[in-house]
N, C-alpha and C positions, 0 to 999 in steps of 0.2 A: 156717432157710435164708439162704444168704448169694448176693446177684446178684452175676451176672457183667457188669462191665463193660470199654472198652478205649478206648485212645487210637486210635481207629479211623483217622486218617489214617496210620496206619503199614500200614494196607493199601492205600490208594489216594487220589490227592489228590481224585479225584470222589466226591462223597458219595453217590452211589447206588450205586456200587462197595464204600462202606464199610459202609453199612445193610444191604446184599447179605447181605455176610460175614459180618457182626456177626451176623446175625439165623440164618442158617446153622449159628451155632457156639452159638445159645442167648445170645448178649450183645443183652441190652435196652436197656444205659445206655452211653453215651459220655461219656469225659473230652474234651468238644470243644476240641481244639487249634488244629486247621487243616483249610482244604477248600478244593479249588479253587485250591491254592499258594497260599493265602491262611493268615495267622495270625489267630486268632479275634478279638484286638485291631484287626484292619484290616478286618474286615469291613463294609461298608457296610449299611444299613438293608435295603436290597433282598436281599442273600446273606443275611442272619438271618432274613426272612422266609421266603425260599424252602428254606433249613434246616429251620426249624421245623414248615414244612407237611410235609416229606420226613421228619421224625421222627415226626410223627403218624400219617403213612399206614405208616408200617413200626413202631407201636404201640412207640415209644422214647422213651426220657426222656434228659436230660443228667444227671449225678451231679456234674460239676464242669467249671469252665473251665480248662483247661490251659494257664493263660496262664503268660507268661515273666516275671513281674512279679517282681524282686529278684535275675534272673539278669544282674544287670549290675554294674559296678565301684561300690563305695563312694561313689568322688568324682564320680560324675556327678551332673550338677543334677538336685535334688531335686524342684522343682515340672515337669520334664518328666516324670521319671520317676511322680510321684504322680498326673498328669493319665493316664498310661496304666492305672493302679491302679483309678483312677474308672471308666476304660471297661471294666475287667475286672467290678466291680461293677455295673454298667449290663447287662452281659452275661449276667451271673449271673441277674439280676432278668427280665431280657425271656427268657432259656432256662426260668426256672425251677428255676436249680441251687442245690442249697444249698450247695455247696462251691465255695473259689476257690482255685487252687494257687498257691502262691508260694515262693519262696529269699529266701536271707539275705546276700547280695550277695557278690561276689567282693572281694579286695583293692583299693587302686587302682592304678590303671592295666590292671586285667582280669587275668583267671585266670592264676595262677602267676606273675604279678607280683611278689609278696611276700607277706607275712602278714597275716593280716585279723584274727587273734585282739588287735591292738593298737587295733582300729575295733570294737568290741564294744559302748561307749557309744553311738555312731551306730547303729548294727545297732539296739540296742534301741528308740532315739526312734523312728526310721523304722518299725517294727513298733509302737510304741503309737501314734504318727499313724492307722495304716492300721485298727488294732482302734478306736480310736475313731470313724473314719468310718464303720464300719458296726455300730455300738452297736445302732442301733433299725433293723437290716433284716436280713431273714431267710436271711443268709447265714454261712459261717464260713469261714477262711484255714485251708487245711492246707498246713503247711511241709514241705517234700520235701526230705529229707537231698540233698545232692547234690556230687561229688567240688570242692574248690577254694572252697566258699561256709564261712562262718563255721559254720554248724550242717552242718558233713561229718562230725563225731563224734558218737557218741552222747552222749557227757560235753556237748559244746555244743549240742545239740539240746534235752536237758532242762534247760541252762541257759537256753536262750532261751523254752523253754514256763514254767520258776518265773520267769523275770524279768516277763513278762508278765501271766502268771496271770490267765487270761482264758478263760472257754468258747470265745469266738470266736476261737481261735487254737488248733488241735489240729495234730496230726502227720499226715503220708504218710508211713506206713513202707515203705520202697524196700529191699529185701534186695541186691540187685544193687550199688547204691549203696554202701551200708555195707562189701561185698567188698571195692571196689575202691578204696576207702580204708584198705585194711587191718585193717579190723574184724572181729570176730567178732558176725554178728548175733544169735545166740543168746545170747550173754552181755550186749547190748544190751537185747533186749527187754523185759526185768523193769522194766527203767529208764523203757521209752517206752509201754509197756502201757497206764498209766492217760491217755495224752497221745491214744493214736493211733483216731481215727475215720475212716482209710480207709486201704488197702492197696495199695500198686502190685506187681504181679506182674510180676517181672525177677528171674532168677538169673545169676550170675557164677563164673568159675573164680578161686580165690585164685592169686596171682599175675600172673597174665598178665592178668584182668580181663577175660577174653573173655567174651561174653553169650552164655548158653545158654538151651535151653528148663525150664523150674520143675523144680525137682527134680534136675536134671543138674549142679548147681553147688556152691556152698561156700553159699548163701546160707541154709541150712536153714529152708526153707519148711515141710517137713514138720511140725516139732517144734513151729514159732511158731503157722503156721496152728492147728494142734491147740490148743494151748495158747489162743490169740485167741477160738478158738469155745467152748472149754469155759469161758472166763470170762468169756462172755455177748456178744463180737462179733457183731453180725447187720450189718453194712455191707457196702460193695462190694468186691469182688476186681477191680481195674481191670488189665487185661492191658497192659502196656506192653513187648512182646517185643525189641525193637531188634536182631532175628536179621539183617539183611541191613545196617543202617547205624544206629550209634550216634552222631548227630549232636550238635552243641552245644545247637541249638534245635528238633532235631526227631529222631524215628527213621525207619527204614524197615523193612517185613519181607516184604510182599508177599502175596497171598492164600494161597500153599500154605504157609508158614512160618508165616502166622497161625493157619493150621488146626492145625499140629504146636504153635504157644503154647496154645493151647486145650485141643488134648486133652493136653496136658503138666499143666498146672492142675488138669485133670480128674481126672487120675490121682492127683496128689497128694491133693487134696482128698477122692476115694473113699478112699485108704489112712488117711486122717485121718478116717475117717467124718463129713464134711462134707457135709451136702446142699446140692445149688446150685439156684437155679432159675431152670433154663435150659428154652427152649423153641426148639425146633429147627423151622423152618419154611421 
């Protein structure tokens, strides 16, 4: 069986609302990105403790720290960025989260300011330092393909995985982001399947890049999820619907559209013959 997860901050900034709507949809794991209008890396200890208590009360857990680490220009000061990364690691340990989401940098000057490919060596060097930092810790980095960063295409995602060559760096496969980069997720899947330990559920329409519920776009979710399950994937399917707002560092969906997103994913899984560990309460 596969477990449902979600970027619950897309429901509401209020964490009680996040857990209520998640549980109503059978979602038992959160990809902790934000609460109370704060990013997870900016939580103080009091906020962390309060969220941990609320998760326990809701019988929920944290599958990943949905950090923005690596979603910055490659020419930003390394020490400042590495300090943020260390906060993400500390948060993962605090919440017993096995995964930390990361990105692979925009070009100098920021998103769309130029080509990132010429800066491959610096991208790889930074990832090696991060992987070295967590070598003896019970956490794994999962790289999300994102438009405009080094690992936005399937070829460069594979290059990153092979260059680092560590079980401490794996892939968080995002269907919609590949579509928005003009790539065919189904063609990319066989290359990234060996590295994929986490899957983000977001679909998009080719050409416009408009984000839609699972199975209603060109992300090829049905055949990919079917093959993933048949090949032994038993991880989390993490809803990141982006149905209302698809922002740079956050998304908004709201309760009603989150329900639509969850139901759409369940329909795809039913078609694919994938059982889900969903419990509505």
